[in-house]
C-alpha positions in Angstrom: -15.2 -2.4 -11.6 -17.7 -2.2 -8.7 -15.4 -4.3 -6.6 -12.5 -1.9 -7.2 -14.6 1.0 -6.2 -15.8 -0.7 -3.0 -12.2 -1.7 -2.1 -11.1 1.9 -2.5 -14.1 3.2 -0.5 -13.5 0.8 2.4 -9.8 1.5 2.3 -10.5 5.2 2.5 -12.5 4.8 5.7 -9.9 2.4 7.2 -7.1 4.8 6.5 -9.1 7.6 8.2 -9.6 5.4 11.3 -5.9 4.6 11.4 -5.0 8.2 11.0 -7.4 9.2 13.8 -6.8 6.5 16.4 -3.3 5.0 15.7 -1.2 8.1 15.8 1.4 8.9 18.5 2.3 12.3 20.0 4.6 13.1 17.1 2.1 12.2 14.4 3.9 9.0 13.5 2.0 5.7 13.2 1.9 3.7 16.4 0.1 0.5 17.4 -2.6 0.6 20.0 -1.1 1.3 23.4 2.3 2.3 22.1 3.1 5.8 23.3 6.8 6.0 23.0 8.6 9.3 22.7 9.0 10.9 19.3 12.8 10.8 19.5 12.8 7.0 19.9 10.6 6.6 16.8 12.7 9.0 14.7 15.9 7.1 15.5 14.3 3.8 14.4 13.1 5.0 11.0 15.1 4.1 7.8 14.4 3.8 4.1 15.6 1.5 1.4 18.2 3.1 -1.0 16.6 4.2 -4.2 18.6 1.6 -6.2 16.8 -1.1 -4.2 13.4 0.5 -4.0 12.9 1.4 -7.6 13.6 -2.1 -9.0 11.4 -3.5 -6.2 8.4 -1.3 -7.2 9.0 -2.2 -10.9 9.1 -5.9 -10.0 5.8 -5.5 -8.0 4.0 -4.0 -11.0 5.5 -6.4 -13.5 4.8 -9.6 -11.5 1.3 -8.5 -10.6 0.4 -7.5 -14.1 1.7 -10.8 -15.6 0.0 -13.1 -13.1 -2.4 -15.7 -14.6 -5.5 -14.0 -13.1 -4.5 -10.7 -14.5 -3.8 -12.1 -17.9 -7.3 -13.7 -17.9 -8.6 -10.2 -17.5 -6.5 -9.0 -20.5 -8.3 -11.5 -22.7 -11.7 -10.4 -21.5 -11.4 -6.6 -22.0 -9.5 -4.3 -24.2 -5.8 -3.5 -23.6 -6.4 0.1 -22.6 -9.0 -0.9 -20.0 -6.8 -3.7 -18.7 -3.8 -1.3 -18.2 -6.1 1.2 -16.5 -7.6 -1.4 -14.1 -4.2 -2.9 -13.3 -2.5 0.5 -12.6 -5.4 1.7 -10.4 -5.6 -1.7 -8.5 -1.9 -1.9 -7.9 -1.6 1.7 -6.8 -4.5 1.3 -4.4 -3.1 -1.9 -2.8 0.4 -0.4 -2.2 -0.8 1.6 0.8 -2.2 -1.3 2.8 1.0 -3.3 2.0 3.1 -0.4 3.2 1.1 0.0 6.4 1.3 -3.7 7.1 5.1 -3.9 6.5 5.8 -0.7 8.5 3.7 -1.9 11.5 5.1 -5.5 11.3 8.8 -4.3 11.3 8.5 -1.9 14.3 
């Protein structure tokens, strides 16, 4: 549990630094040294349709919750605690995954 707290605390500071130092003129995320116009960035944005995104999110939570390491945790603690830890862990790791994917596909 202490590891989860420390991960969230460090992630909080990292996201503050990203928001402070890696923002362009329009408020959109940019890499260091990328100062393109806001219009160019707006034209490049796109989203998955909901019928692809919703099953993808469900698959992420299902696959991560049923991994061997996660199931070993299930046998060590109660089911309620397991579900709480898995939901909080998976929700807190989605933001770095999203940031990495967005910056790598620009």
